[in-house]
mmCIF file of the N, C-alpha and C atoms, coordinates in Angstrom:
data_MODEL
# 
_entry.id   MODEL 
# 
loop_
_atom_site.group_PDB 
_atom_site.id 
_atom_site.type_symbol 
_atom_site.label_atom_id 
_atom_site.label_alt_id 
_atom_site.label_comp_id 
_atom_site.label_asym_id 
_atom_site.label_entity_id 
_atom_site.label_seq_id 
_atom_site.pdbx_PDB_ins_code 
_atom_site.Cartn_x 
_atom_site.Cartn_y 
_atom_site.Cartn_z 
_atom_site.occupancy 
_atom_site.B_iso_or_equiv 
_atom_site.pdbx_formal_charge 
_atom_site.auth_seq_id 
_atom_site.auth_comp_id 
_atom_site.auth_asym_id 
_atom_site.auth_atom_id 
_atom_site.pdbx_PDB_model_num 
ATOM 1   N N  . MET A 1 1  ? 16.421 27.755 -67.225 1.00 0.00 ? 1  MET A N  1 
ATOM 2   C CA . MET A 1 1  ? 15.594 28.320 -66.170 1.00 0.00 ? 1  MET A CA 1 
ATOM 3   C C  . MET A 1 1  ? 15.628 27.387 -64.955 1.00 0.00 ? 1  MET A C  1 
ATOM 4   N N  . THR A 1 2  ? 15.843 27.942 -63.789 1.00 0.00 ? 2  THR A N  1 
ATOM 5   C CA . THR A 1 2  ? 15.901 27.172 -62.557 1.00 0.00 ? 2  THR A CA 1 
ATOM 6   C C  . THR A 1 2  ? 14.486 26.848 -62.089 1.00 0.00 ? 2  THR A C  1 
ATOM 7   N N  . GLU A 1 3  ? 14.319 25.607 -61.626 1.00 0.00 ? 3  GLU A N  1 
ATOM 8   C CA . GLU A 1 3  ? 12.999 25.203 -61.146 1.00 0.00 ? 3  GLU A CA 1 
ATOM 9   C C  . GLU A 1 3  ? 12.681 25.896 -59.821 1.00 0.00 ? 3  GLU A C  1 
ATOM 10  N N  . ASP A 1 4  ? 11.441 26.177 -59.620 1.00 0.00 ? 4  ASP A N  1 
ATOM 11  C CA . ASP A 1 4  ? 10.947 26.785 -58.390 1.00 0.00 ? 4  ASP A CA 1 
ATOM 12  C C  . ASP A 1 4  ? 11.396 25.935 -57.194 1.00 0.00 ? 4  ASP A C  1 
ATOM 13  N N  . PRO A 1 5  ? 11.979 26.535 -56.153 1.00 0.00 ? 5  PRO A N  1 
ATOM 14  C CA . PRO A 1 5  ? 12.470 25.750 -55.015 1.00 0.00 ? 5  PRO A CA 1 
ATOM 15  C C  . PRO A 1 5  ? 11.368 24.989 -54.279 1.00 0.00 ? 5  PRO A C  1 
ATOM 16  N N  . ILE A 1 6  ? 10.176 25.512 -54.243 1.00 0.00 ? 6  ILE A N  1 
ATOM 17  C CA . ILE A 1 6  ? 9.070  24.803 -53.591 1.00 0.00 ? 6  ILE A CA 1 
ATOM 18  C C  . ILE A 1 6  ? 8.713  23.555 -54.386 1.00 0.00 ? 6  ILE A C  1 
ATOM 19  N N  . VAL A 1 7  ? 8.673  23.669 -55.700 1.00 0.00 ? 7  VAL A N  1 
ATOM 20  C CA . VAL A 1 7  ? 8.387  22.517 -56.557 1.00 0.00 ? 7  VAL A CA 1 
ATOM 21  C C  . VAL A 1 7  ? 9.511  21.490 -56.428 1.00 0.00 ? 7  VAL A C  1 
ATOM 22  N N  . SER A 1 8  ? 10.748 21.946 -56.425 1.00 0.00 ? 8  SER A N  1 
ATOM 23  C CA . SER A 1 8  ? 11.894 21.030 -56.297 1.00 0.00 ? 8  SER A CA 1 
ATOM 24  C C  . SER A 1 8  ? 11.832 20.259 -54.985 1.00 0.00 ? 8  SER A C  1 
ATOM 25  N N  . MET A 1 9  ? 11.518 20.955 -53.892 1.00 0.00 ? 9  MET A N  1 
ATOM 26  C CA . MET A 1 9  ? 11.440 20.303 -52.589 1.00 0.00 ? 9  MET A CA 1 
ATOM 27  C C  . MET A 1 9  ? 10.331 19.253 -52.577 1.00 0.00 ? 9  MET A C  1 
ATOM 28  N N  . ALA A 1 10 ? 9.185  19.581 -53.136 1.00 0.00 ? 10 ALA A N  1 
ATOM 29  C CA . ALA A 1 10 ? 8.076  18.629 -53.177 1.00 0.00 ? 10 ALA A CA 1 
ATOM 30  C C  . ALA A 1 10 ? 8.437  17.412 -54.025 1.00 0.00 ? 10 ALA A C  1 
ATOM 31  N N  . LYS A 1 11 ? 9.062  17.629 -55.170 1.00 0.00 ? 11 LYS A N  1 
ATOM 32  C CA . LYS A 1 11 ? 9.454  16.506 -56.027 1.00 0.00 ? 11 LYS A CA 1 
ATOM 33  C C  . LYS A 1 11 ? 10.458 15.607 -55.320 1.00 0.00 ? 11 LYS A C  1 
ATOM 34  N N  . ARG A 1 12 ? 11.422 16.205 -54.618 1.00 0.00 ? 12 ARG A N  1 
ATOM 35  C CA . ARG A 1 12 ? 12.397 15.397 -53.873 1.00 0.00 ? 12 ARG A CA 1 
ATOM 36  C C  . ARG A 1 12 ? 11.701 14.559 -52.804 1.00 0.00 ? 12 ARG A C  1 
ATOM 37  N N  . GLY A 1 13 ? 10.746 15.160 -52.105 1.00 0.00 ? 13 GLY A N  1 
ATOM 38  C CA . GLY A 1 13 ? 10.017 14.428 -51.076 1.00 0.00 ? 13 GLY A CA 1 
ATOM 39  C C  . GLY A 1 13 ? 9.205  13.284 -51.656 1.00 0.00 ? 13 GLY A C  1 
ATOM 40  N N  . ILE A 1 14 ? 8.554  13.512 -52.768 1.00 0.00 ? 14 ILE A N  1 
ATOM 41  C CA . ILE A 1 14 ? 7.773  12.466 -53.438 1.00 0.00 ? 14 ILE A CA 1 
ATOM 42  C C  . ILE A 1 14 ? 8.697  11.347 -53.900 1.00 0.00 ? 14 ILE A C  1 
ATOM 43  N N  . ASP A 1 15 ? 9.803  11.715 -54.525 1.00 0.00 ? 15 ASP A N  1 
ATOM 44  C CA . ASP A 1 15 ? 10.749 10.707 -55.018 1.00 0.00 ? 15 ASP A CA 1 
ATOM 45  C C  . ASP A 1 15 ? 11.321 9.887  -53.871 1.00 0.00 ? 15 ASP A C  1 
ATOM 46  N N  . ARG A 1 16 ? 11.666 10.546 -52.790 1.00 0.00 ? 16 ARG A N  1 
ATOM 47  C CA . ARG A 1 16 ? 12.248 9.829  -51.648 1.00 0.00 ? 16 ARG A CA 1 
ATOM 48  C C  . ARG A 1 16 ? 11.216 8.895  -51.018 1.00 0.00 ? 16 ARG A C  1 
ATOM 49  N N  . ALA A 1 17 ? 9.994  9.357  -50.870 1.00 0.00 ? 17 ALA A N  1 
ATOM 50  C CA . ALA A 1 17 ? 8.943  8.499  -50.309 1.00 0.00 ? 17 ALA A CA 1 
ATOM 51  C C  . ALA A 1 17 ? 8.726  7.274  -51.182 1.00 0.00 ? 17 ALA A C  1 
ATOM 52  N N  . SER A 1 18 ? 8.841  7.434  -52.496 1.00 0.00 ? 18 SER A N  1 
ATOM 53  C CA . SER A 1 18 ? 8.597  6.308  -53.403 1.00 0.00 ? 18 SER A CA 1 
ATOM 54  C C  . SER A 1 18 ? 9.726  5.289  -53.367 1.00 0.00 ? 18 SER A C  1 
ATOM 55  N N  . THR A 1 19 ? 10.950 5.716  -53.063 1.00 0.00 ? 19 THR A N  1 
ATOM 56  C CA . THR A 1 19 ? 12.084 4.781  -53.062 1.00 0.00 ? 19 THR A CA 1 
ATOM 57  C C  . THR A 1 19 ? 12.389 4.226  -51.685 1.00 0.00 ? 19 THR A C  1 
ATOM 58  N N  . GLU A 1 20 ? 11.902 4.869  -50.634 1.00 0.00 ? 20 GLU A N  1 
ATOM 59  C CA . GLU A 1 20 ? 12.229 4.441  -49.271 1.00 0.00 ? 20 GLU A CA 1 
ATOM 60  C C  . GLU A 1 20 ? 11.011 3.973  -48.488 1.00 0.00 ? 20 GLU A C  1 
ATOM 61  N N  . ASP A 1 21 ? 9.904  3.694  -49.177 1.00 0.00 ? 21 ASP A N  1 
ATOM 62  C CA . ASP A 1 21 ? 8.671  3.273  -48.516 1.00 0.00 ? 21 ASP A CA 1 
ATOM 63  C C  . ASP A 1 21 ? 8.319  4.244  -47.392 1.00 0.00 ? 21 ASP A C  1 
ATOM 64  N N  . GLY A 1 22 ? 8.404  5.522  -47.708 1.00 0.00 ? 22 GLY A N  1 
ATOM 65  C CA . GLY A 1 22 ? 8.167  6.548  -46.704 1.00 0.00 ? 22 GLY A CA 1 
ATOM 66  C C  . GLY A 1 22 ? 6.878  7.296  -46.935 1.00 0.00 ? 22 GLY A C  1 
ATOM 67  N N  . VAL A 1 23 ? 6.727  8.360  -46.179 1.00 0.00 ? 23 VAL A N  1 
ATOM 68  C CA . VAL A 1 23 ? 5.556  9.223  -46.270 1.00 0.00 ? 23 VAL A CA 1 
ATOM 69  C C  . VAL A 1 23 ? 6.037  10.632 -46.596 1.00 0.00 ? 23 VAL A C  1 
ATOM 70  N N  . PHE A 1 24 ? 5.426  11.236 -47.571 1.00 0.00 ? 24 PHE A N  1 
ATOM 71  C CA . PHE A 1 24 ? 5.643  12.646 -47.862 1.00 0.00 ? 24 PHE A CA 1 
ATOM 72  C C  . PHE A 1 24 ? 4.316  13.340 -47.636 1.00 0.00 ? 24 PHE A C  1 
ATOM 73  N N  . HIS A 1 25 ? 4.287  14.242 -46.683 1.00 0.00 ? 25 HIS A N  1 
ATOM 74  C CA . HIS A 1 25 ? 3.053  14.944 -46.343 1.00 0.00 ? 25 HIS A CA 1 
ATOM 75  C C  . HIS A 1 25 ? 3.126  16.350 -46.910 1.00 0.00 ? 25 HIS A C  1 
ATOM 76  N N  . MET A 1 26 ? 2.253  16.633 -47.841 1.00 0.00 ? 26 MET A N  1 
ATOM 77  C CA . MET A 1 26 ? 2.191  17.964 -48.423 1.00 0.00 ? 26 MET A CA 1 
ATOM 78  C C  . MET A 1 26 ? 1.059  18.718 -47.733 1.00 0.00 ? 26 MET A C  1 
ATOM 79  N N  . TRP A 1 27 ? 1.422  19.620 -46.871 1.00 0.00 ? 27 TRP A N  1 
ATOM 80  C CA . TRP A 1 27 ? 0.461  20.341 -46.053 1.00 0.00 ? 27 TRP A CA 1 
ATOM 81  C C  . TRP A 1 27 ? 0.114  21.672 -46.688 1.00 0.00 ? 27 TRP A C  1 
ATOM 82  N N  . PHE A 1 28 ? -1.142 21.908 -46.853 1.00 0.00 ? 28 PHE A N  1 
ATOM 83  C CA . PHE A 1 28 ? -1.616 23.224 -47.283 1.00 0.00 ? 28 PHE A CA 1 
ATOM 84  C C  . PHE A 1 28 ? -3.125 23.282 -47.120 1.00 0.00 ? 28 PHE A C  1 
ATOM 85  N N  . HIS A 1 29 ? -3.631 24.483 -47.142 1.00 0.00 ? 29 HIS A N  1 
ATOM 86  C CA . HIS A 1 29 ? -5.071 24.719 -47.129 1.00 0.00 ? 29 HIS A CA 1 
ATOM 87  C C  . HIS A 1 29 ? -5.420 25.478 -48.406 1.00 0.00 ? 29 HIS A C  1 
ATOM 88  N N  . PRO A 1 30 ? -6.638 25.345 -48.885 1.00 0.00 ? 30 PRO A N  1 
ATOM 89  C CA . PRO A 1 30 ? -7.009 26.053 -50.118 1.00 0.00 ? 30 PRO A CA 1 
ATOM 90  C C  . PRO A 1 30 ? -6.720 27.556 -50.066 1.00 0.00 ? 30 PRO A C  1 
ATOM 91  N N  . ASN A 1 31 ? -6.789 28.142 -48.875 1.00 0.00 ? 31 ASN A N  1 
ATOM 92  C CA . ASN A 1 31 ? -6.510 29.580 -48.797 1.00 0.00 ? 31 ASN A CA 1 
ATOM 93  C C  . ASN A 1 31 ? -5.024 29.892 -48.991 1.00 0.00 ? 31 ASN A C  1 
ATOM 94  N N  . ASN A 1 32 ? -4.156 28.848 -49.035 1.00 0.00 ? 32 ASN A N  1 
ATOM 95  C CA . ASN A 1 32 ? -2.749 29.061 -49.358 1.00 0.00 ? 32 ASN A CA 1 
ATOM 96  C C  . ASN A 1 32 ? -2.550 29.283 -50.855 1.00 0.00 ? 32 ASN A C  1 
ATOM 97  N N  . LEU A 1 33 ? -3.550 28.969 -51.651 1.00 0.00 ? 33 LEU A N  1 
ATOM 98  C CA . LEU A 1 33 ? -3.469 29.189 -53.096 1.00 0.00 ? 33 LEU A CA 1 
ATOM 99  C C  . LEU A 1 33 ? -4.013 30.587 -53.366 1.00 0.00 ? 33 LEU A C  1 
ATOM 100 N N  . THR A 1 34 ? -3.111 31.551 -53.419 1.00 0.00 ? 34 THR A N  1 
ATOM 101 C CA . THR A 1 34 ? -3.558 32.943 -53.492 1.00 0.00 ? 34 THR A CA 1 
ATOM 102 C C  . THR A 1 34 ? -3.345 33.599 -54.841 1.00 0.00 ? 34 THR A C  1 
ATOM 103 N N  . ASP A 1 35 ? -2.453 33.044 -55.664 1.00 0.00 ? 35 ASP A N  1 
ATOM 104 C CA . ASP A 1 35 ? -2.241 33.658 -56.978 1.00 0.00 ? 35 ASP A CA 1 
ATOM 105 C C  . ASP A 1 35 ? -1.944 32.578 -58.019 1.00 0.00 ? 35 ASP A C  1 
ATOM 106 N N  . GLU A 1 36 ? -1.836 32.991 -59.248 1.00 0.00 ? 36 GLU A N  1 
ATOM 107 C CA . GLU A 1 36 ? -1.658 32.048 -60.357 1.00 0.00 ? 36 GLU A CA 1 
ATOM 108 C C  . GLU A 1 36 ? -0.415 31.187 -60.176 1.00 0.00 ? 36 GLU A C  1 
ATOM 109 N N  . ARG A 1 37 ? 0.659  31.758 -59.642 1.00 0.00 ? 37 ARG A N  1 
ATOM 110 C CA . ARG A 1 37 ? 1.895  30.999 -59.427 1.00 0.00 ? 37 ARG A CA 1 
ATOM 111 C C  . ARG A 1 37 ? 1.656  29.806 -58.501 1.00 0.00 ? 37 ARG A C  1 
ATOM 112 N N  . ASP A 1 38 ? 0.833  29.991 -57.463 1.00 0.00 ? 38 ASP A N  1 
ATOM 113 C CA . ASP A 1 38 ? 0.533  28.899 -56.542 1.00 0.00 ? 38 ASP A CA 1 
ATOM 114 C C  . ASP A 1 38 ? -0.186 27.757 -57.255 1.00 0.00 ? 38 ASP A C  1 
ATOM 115 N N  . PHE A 1 39 ? -1.126 28.091 -58.130 1.00 0.00 ? 39 PHE A N  1 
ATOM 116 C CA . PHE A 1 39 ? -1.848 27.062 -58.883 1.00 0.00 ? 39 PHE A CA 1 
ATOM 117 C C  . PHE A 1 39 ? -0.913 26.346 -59.860 1.00 0.00 ? 39 PHE A C  1 
ATOM 118 N N  . GLU A 1 40 ? -0.003 27.081 -60.467 1.00 0.00 ? 40 GLU A N  1 
ATOM 119 C CA . GLU A 1 40 ? 0.974  26.469 -61.376 1.00 0.00 ? 40 GLU A CA 1 
ATOM 120 C C  . GLU A 1 40 ? 1.896  25.518 -60.619 1.00 0.00 ? 40 GLU A C  1 
ATOM 121 N N  . ARG A 1 41 ? 2.330  25.933 -59.434 1.00 0.00 ? 41 ARG A N  1 
ATOM 122 C CA . ARG A 1 41 ? 3.161  25.050 -58.601 1.00 0.00 ? 41 ARG A CA 1 
ATOM 123 C C  . ARG A 1 41 ? 2.408  23.756 -58.287 1.00 0.00 ? 41 ARG A C  1 
ATOM 124 N N  . MET A 1 42 ? 1.174  23.913 -57.832 1.00 0.00 ? 42 MET A N  1 
ATOM 125 C CA . MET A 1 42 ? 0.377  22.745 -57.459 1.00 0.00 ? 42 MET A CA 1 
ATOM 126 C C  . MET A 1 42 ? 0.187  21.816 -58.649 1.00 0.00 ? 42 MET A C  1 
ATOM 127 N N  . GLU A 1 43 ? -0.088 22.374 -59.803 1.00 0.00 ? 43 GLU A N  1 
ATOM 128 C CA . GLU A 1 43 ? -0.264 21.558 -61.004 1.00 0.00 ? 43 GLU A CA 1 
ATOM 129 C C  . GLU A 1 43 ? 1.019  20.789 -61.334 1.00 0.00 ? 43 GLU A C  1 
ATOM 130 N N  . THR A 1 44 ? 2.160  21.444 -61.263 1.00 0.00 ? 44 THR A N  1 
ATOM 131 C CA . THR A 1 44 ? 3.435  20.791 -61.554 1.00 0.00 ? 44 THR A CA 1 
ATOM 132 C C  . THR A 1 44 ? 3.708  19.671 -60.556 1.00 0.00 ? 44 THR A C  1 
ATOM 133 N N  . ILE A 1 45 ? 3.459  19.933 -59.282 1.00 0.00 ? 45 ILE A N  1 
ATOM 134 C CA . ILE A 1 45 ? 3.682  18.924 -58.241 1.00 0.00 ? 45 ILE A CA 1 
ATOM 135 C C  . ILE A 1 45 ? 2.746  17.737 -58.444 1.00 0.00 ? 45 ILE A C  1 
ATOM 136 N N  . LEU A 1 46 ? 1.478  17.992 -58.716 1.00 0.00 ? 46 LEU A N  1 
ATOM 137 C CA . LEU A 1 46 ? 0.519  16.896 -58.897 1.00 0.00 ? 46 LEU A CA 1 
ATOM 138 C C  . LEU A 1 46 ? 0.808  16.088 -60.159 1.00 0.00 ? 46 LEU A C  1 
ATOM 139 N N  . GLU A 1 47 ? 1.297  16.733 -61.207 1.00 0.00 ? 47 GLU A N  1 
ATOM 140 C CA . GLU A 1 47 ? 1.697  15.990 -62.411 1.00 0.00 ? 47 GLU A CA 1 
ATOM 141 C C  . GLU A 1 47 ? 2.857  15.050 -62.088 1.00 0.00 ? 47 GLU A C  1 
ATOM 142 N N  . HIS A 1 48 ? 3.817  15.536 -61.322 1.00 0.00 ? 48 HIS A N  1 
ATOM 143 C CA . HIS A 1 48 ? 4.953  14.690 -60.931 1.00 0.00 ? 48 HIS A CA 1 
ATOM 144 C C  . HIS A 1 48 ? 4.464  13.543 -60.043 1.00 0.00 ? 48 HIS A C  1 
ATOM 145 N N  . LEU A 1 49 ? 3.598  13.853 -59.102 1.00 0.00 ? 49 LEU A N  1 
ATOM 146 C CA . LEU A 1 49 ? 3.052  12.830 -58.213 1.00 0.00 ? 49 LEU A CA 1 
ATOM 147 C C  . LEU A 1 49 ? 2.343  11.741 -59.011 1.00 0.00 ? 49 LEU A C  1 
ATOM 148 N N  . ALA A 1 50 ? 1.540  12.117 -59.981 1.00 0.00 ? 50 ALA A N  1 
ATOM 149 C CA . ALA A 1 50 ? 0.821  11.136 -60.802 1.00 0.00 ? 50 ALA A CA 1 
ATOM 150 C C  . ALA A 1 50 ? 1.793  10.255 -61.575 1.00 0.00 ? 50 ALA A C  1 
ATOM 151 N N  . GLU A 1 51 ? 2.838  10.857 -62.112 1.00 0.00 ? 51 GLU A N  1 
ATOM 152 C CA . GLU A 1 51 ? 3.832  10.080 -62.863 1.00 0.00 ? 51 GLU A CA 1 
ATOM 153 C C  . GLU A 1 51 ? 4.538  9.073  -61.957 1.00 0.00 ? 51 GLU A C  1 
ATOM 154 N N  . VAL A 1 52 ? 4.943  9.515  -60.773 1.00 0.00 ? 52 VAL A N  1 
ATOM 155 C CA . VAL A 1 52 ? 5.626  8.614  -59.841 1.00 0.00 ? 52 VAL A CA 1 
ATOM 156 C C  . VAL A 1 52 ? 4.667  7.533  -59.358 1.00 0.00 ? 52 VAL A C  1 
ATOM 157 N N  . ARG A 1 53 ? 3.443  7.903  -59.051 1.00 0.00 ? 53 ARG A N  1 
ATOM 158 C CA . ARG A 1 53 ? 2.438  6.924  -58.601 1.00 0.00 ? 53 ARG A CA 1 
ATOM 159 C C  . ARG A 1 53 ? 2.202  5.849  -59.658 1.00 0.00 ? 53 ARG A C  1 
ATOM 160 N N  . ASP A 1 54 ? 2.204  6.255  -60.924 1.00 0.00 ? 54 ASP A N  1 
ATOM 161 C CA . ASP A 1 54 ? 1.922  5.319  -62.010 1.00 0.00 ? 54 ASP A CA 1 
ATOM 162 C C  . ASP A 1 54 ? 3.110  4.427  -62.360 1.00 0.00 ? 54 ASP A C  1 
ATOM 163 N N  . THR A 1 55 ? 4.307  4.765  -61.903 1.00 0.00 ? 55 THR A N  1 
ATOM 164 C CA . THR A 1 55 ? 5.502  4.005  -62.300 1.00 0.00 ? 55 THR A CA 1 
ATOM 165 C C  . THR A 1 55 ? 6.240  3.380  -61.126 1.00 0.00 ? 55 THR A C  1 
ATOM 166 N N  . THR A 1 56 ? 5.720  3.540  -59.909 1.00 0.00 ? 56 THR A N  1 
ATOM 167 C CA . THR A 1 56 ? 6.358  2.959  -58.721 1.00 0.00 ? 56 THR A CA 1 
ATOM 168 C C  . THR A 1 56 ? 5.268  2.405  -57.809 1.00 0.00 ? 56 THR A C  1 
ATOM 169 N N  . PRO A 1 57 ? 5.656  1.742  -56.722 1.00 0.00 ? 57 PRO A N  1 
ATOM 170 C CA . PRO A 1 57 ? 4.651  1.255  -55.763 1.00 0.00 ? 57 PRO A CA 1 
ATOM 171 C C  . PRO A 1 57 ? 4.054  2.349  -54.869 1.00 0.00 ? 57 PRO A C  1 
ATOM 172 N N  . LEU A 1 58 ? 4.397  3.605  -55.100 1.00 0.00 ? 58 LEU A N  1 
ATOM 173 C CA . LEU A 1 58 ? 3.908  4.702  -54.267 1.00 0.00 ? 58 LEU A CA 1 
ATOM 174 C C  . LEU A 1 58 ? 2.384  4.697  -54.207 1.00 0.00 ? 58 LEU A C  1 
ATOM 175 N N  . ARG A 1 59 ? 1.861  4.874  -53.003 1.00 0.00 ? 59 ARG A N  1 
ATOM 176 C CA . ARG A 1 59 ? 0.414  5.000  -52.814 1.00 0.00 ? 59 ARG A CA 1 
ATOM 177 C C  . ARG A 1 59 ? 0.106  6.426  -52.389 1.00 0.00 ? 59 ARG A C  1 
ATOM 178 N N  . VAL A 1 60 ? -0.952 6.980  -52.913 1.00 0.00 ? 60 VAL A N  1 
ATOM 179 C CA . VAL A 1 60 ? -1.404 8.310  -52.525 1.00 0.00 ? 60 VAL A CA 1 
ATOM 180 C C  . VAL A 1 60 ? -2.565 8.114  -51.561 1.00 0.00 ? 60 VAL A C  1 
ATOM 181 N N  . GLN A 1 61 ? -2.419 8.653  -50.349 1.00 0.00 ? 61 GLN A N  1 
ATOM 182 C CA . GLN A 1 61 ? -3.423 8.461  -49.312 1.00 0.00 ? 61 GLN A CA 1 
ATOM 183 C C  . GLN A 1 61 ? -3.660 9.765  -48.566 1.00 0.00 ? 61 GLN A C  1 
ATOM 184 N N  . THR A 1 62 ? -4.804 9.831  -47.920 1.00 0.00 ? 62 THR A N  1 
ATOM 185 C CA . THR A 1 62 ? -5.056 10.952 -47.015 1.00 0.00 ? 62 THR A CA 1 
ATOM 186 C C  . THR A 1 62 ? -4.362 10.664 -45.685 1.00 0.00 ? 62 THR A C  1 
ATOM 187 N N  . MET A 1 63 ? -4.147 11.697 -44.897 1.00 0.00 ? 63 MET A N  1 
ATOM 188 C CA . MET A 1 63 ? -3.567 11.486 -43.568 1.00 0.00 ? 63 MET A CA 1 
ATOM 189 C C  . MET A 1 63 ? -4.517 10.652 -42.708 1.00 0.00 ? 63 MET A C  1 
ATOM 190 N N  . GLY A 1 64 ? -5.817 10.788 -42.931 1.00 0.00 ? 64 GLY A N  1 
ATOM 191 C CA . GLY A 1 64 ? -6.781 9.989  -42.188 1.00 0.00 ? 64 GLY A CA 1 
ATOM 192 C C  . GLY A 1 64 ? -6.629 8.505  -42.460 1.00 0.00 ? 64 GLY A C  1 
ATOM 193 N N  . SER A 1 65 ? -6.396 8.130  -43.719 1.00 0.00 ? 65 SER A N  1 
ATOM 194 C CA . SER A 1 65 ? -6.243 6.703  -44.031 1.00 0.00 ? 65 SER A CA 1 
ATOM 195 C C  . SER A 1 65 ? -4.924 6.168  -43.486 1.00 0.00 ? 65 SER A C  1 
ATOM 196 N N  . ILE A 1 66 ? -3.886 6.985  -43.488 1.00 0.00 ? 66 ILE A N  1 
ATOM 197 C CA . ILE A 1 66 ? -2.613 6.556  -42.896 1.00 0.00 ? 66 ILE A CA 1 
ATOM 198 C C  . ILE A 1 66 ? -2.782 6.372  -41.391 1.00 0.00 ? 66 ILE A C  1 
ATOM 199 N N  . ALA A 1 67 ? -3.468 7.300  -40.735 1.00 0.00 ? 67 ALA A N  1 
ATOM 200 C CA . ALA A 1 67 ? -3.703 7.189  -39.296 1.00 0.00 ? 67 ALA A CA 1 
ATOM 201 C C  . ALA A 1 67 ? -4.488 5.922  -38.977 1.00 0.00 ? 67 ALA A C  1 
ATOM 202 N N  . SER A 1 68 ? -5.485 5.590  -39.788 1.00 0.00 ? 68 SER A N  1 
ATOM 203 C CA . SER A 1 68 ? -6.261 4.367  -39.560 1.00 0.00 ? 68 SER A CA 1 
ATOM 204 C C  . SER A 1 68 ? -5.382 3.136  -39.671 1.00 0.00 ? 68 SER A C  1 
ATOM 205 N N  . GLU A 1 69 ? -4.490 3.113  -40.654 1.00 0.00 ? 69 GLU A N  1 
ATOM 206 C CA . GLU A 1 69 ? -3.577 1.979  -40.799 1.00 0.00 ? 69 GLU A CA 1 
ATOM 207 C C  . GLU A 1 69 ? -2.669 1.859  -39.584 1.00 0.00 ? 69 GLU A C  1 
ATOM 208 N N  . VAL A 1 70 ? -2.157 2.965  -39.121 1.00 0.00 ? 70 VAL A N  1 
ATOM 209 C CA . VAL A 1 70 ? -1.255 2.944  -37.971 1.00 0.00 ? 70 VAL A CA 1 
ATOM 210 C C  . VAL A 1 70 ? -2.003 2.483  -36.727 1.00 0.00 ? 70 VAL A C  1 
ATOM 211 N N  . LYS A 1 71 ? -3.220 2.971  -36.536 1.00 0.00 ? 71 LYS A N  1 
ATOM 212 C CA . LYS A 1 71 ? -3.999 2.578  -35.369 1.00 0.00 ? 71 LYS A CA 1 
ATOM 213 C C  . LYS A 1 71 ? -4.351 1.099  -35.406 1.00 0.00 ? 71 LYS A C  1 
ATOM 214 N N  . ASP A 1 72 ? -4.507 0.524  -36.597 1.00 0.00 ? 72 ASP A N  1 
ATOM 215 C CA . ASP A 1 72 ? -4.867 -0.883 -36.718 1.00 0.00 ? 72 ASP A CA 1 
ATOM 216 C C  . ASP A 1 72 ? -3.678 -1.815 -36.545 1.00 0.00 ? 72 ASP A C  1 
ATOM 217 N N  . ASP A 1 73 ? -2.449 -1.293 -36.614 1.00 0.00 ? 73 ASP A N  1 
ATOM 218 C CA . ASP A 1 73 ? -1.254 -2.111 -36.427 1.00 0.00 ? 73 ASP A CA 1 
ATOM 219 C C  . ASP A 1 73 ? -1.155 -2.559 -34.980 1.00 0.00 ? 73 ASP A C  1 
ATOM 220 N N  . GLU A 1 74 ? -0.418 -3.654 -34.796 1.00 0.00 ? 74 GLU A N  1 
ATOM 221 C CA . GLU A 1 74 ? -0.142 -4.121 -33.446 1.00 0.00 ? 74 GLU A CA 1 
ATOM 222 C C  . GLU A 1 74 ? 0.710  -3.077 -32.732 1.00 0.00 ? 74 GLU A C  1 
ATOM 223 N N  . PRO A 1 75 ? 0.422  -2.807 -31.481 1.00 0.00 ? 75 PRO A N  1 
ATOM 224 C CA . PRO A 1 75 ? 1.251  -1.836 -30.769 1.00 0.00 ? 75 PRO A CA 1 
ATOM 225 C C  . PRO A 1 75 ? 2.676  -2.362 -30.596 1.00 0.00 ? 75 PRO A C  1 
ATOM 226 N N  . LEU A 1 76 ? 3.618  -1.460 -30.600 1.00 0.00 ? 76 LEU A N  1 
ATOM 227 C CA . LEU A 1 76 ? 5.007  -1.841 -30.388 1.00 0.00 ? 76 LEU A CA 1 
ATOM 228 C C  . LEU A 1 76 ? 5.209  -2.189 -28.924 1.00 0.00 ? 76 LEU A C  1 
ATOM 229 N N  . PRO A 1 77 ? 6.070  -3.194 -28.648 1.00 0.00 ? 77 PRO A N  1 
ATOM 230 C CA . PRO A 1 77 ? 6.346  -3.495 -27.236 1.00 0.00 ? 77 PRO A CA 1 
ATOM 231 C C  . PRO A 1 77 ? 6.992  -2.276 -26.580 1.00 0.00 ? 77 PRO A C  1 
ATOM 232 N N  . ARG A 1 78 ? 6.615  -2.033 -25.361 1.00 0.00 ? 78 ARG A N  1 
ATOM 233 C CA . ARG A 1 78 ? 7.140  -0.859 -24.657 1.00 0.00 ? 78 ARG A CA 1 
ATOM 234 C C  . ARG A 1 78 ? 8.118  -1.296 -23.578 1.00 0.00 ? 78 ARG A C  1 
ATOM 235 N N  . GLU A 1 79 ? 9.204  -0.587 -23.514 1.00 0.00 ? 79 GLU A N  1 
ATOM 236 C CA . GLU A 1 79 ? 10.191 -0.800 -22.462 1.00 0.00 ? 79 GLU A CA 1 
ATOM 237 C C  . GLU A 1 79 ? 9.988  0.294  -21.423 1.00 0.00 ? 79 GLU A C  1 
ATOM 238 N N  . PRO A 1 80 ? 10.072 -0.069 -20.155 1.00 0.00 ? 80 PRO A N  1 
ATOM 239 C CA . PRO A 1 80 ? 9.942  0.965  -19.125 1.00 0.00 ? 80 PRO A CA 1 
ATOM 240 C C  . PRO A 1 80 ? 11.033 2.020  -19.278 1.00 0.00 ? 80 PRO A C  1 
ATOM 241 N N  . ILE A 1 81 ? 10.688 3.242  -18.965 1.00 0.00 ? 81 ILE A N  1 
ATOM 242 C CA . ILE A 1 81 ? 11.644 4.340  -19.002 1.00 0.00 ? 81 ILE A CA 1 
ATOM 243 C C  . ILE A 1 81 ? 12.029 4.673  -17.565 1.00 0.00 ? 81 ILE A C  1 
ATOM 244 N N  . GLY A 1 82 ? 13.303 4.883  -17.339 1.00 0.00 ? 82 GLY A N  1 
ATOM 245 C CA . GLY A 1 82 ? 13.778 5.276  -16.012 1.00 0.00 ? 82 GLY A CA 1 
ATOM 246 C C  . GLY A 1 82 ? 14.236 4.080  -15.199 1.00 0.00 ? 82 GLY A C  1 
ATOM 247 N N  . PRO A 1 83 ? 14.591 4.329  -13.953 1.00 0.00 ? 83 PRO A N  1 
ATOM 248 C CA . PRO A 1 83 ? 15.119 3.247  -13.103 1.00 0.00 ? 83 PRO A CA 1 
ATOM 249 C C  . PRO A 1 83 ? 14.045 2.217  -12.802 1.00 0.00 ? 83 PRO A C  1 
ATOM 250 N N  . ARG A 1 84 ? 14.506 1.003  -12.618 1.00 0.00 ? 84 ARG A N  1 
ATOM 251 C CA . ARG A 1 84 ? 13.564 -0.089 -12.289 1.00 0.00 ? 84 ARG A CA 1 
ATOM 252 C C  . ARG A 1 84 ? 13.714 -0.498 -10.858 1.00 0.00 ? 84 ARG A C  1 
# 
């Protein structure tokens, strides 16, 4: 049986974020969960996320906590754009 393409995409994103010190943003609203298949997908994705989180340095964070970390970082030096 072929895995659901949405689940496969989410797993790839989680795996890549865990190996490349990246961010995988899973965007959805509760109203996107409209039928049993959606809940099954979410359960499968969250089980994979928990397994990866428990076996790698991956951190699970809200977008708000990531934004706070970024805002607290030193600003990058800026180069002027255009002619000088």
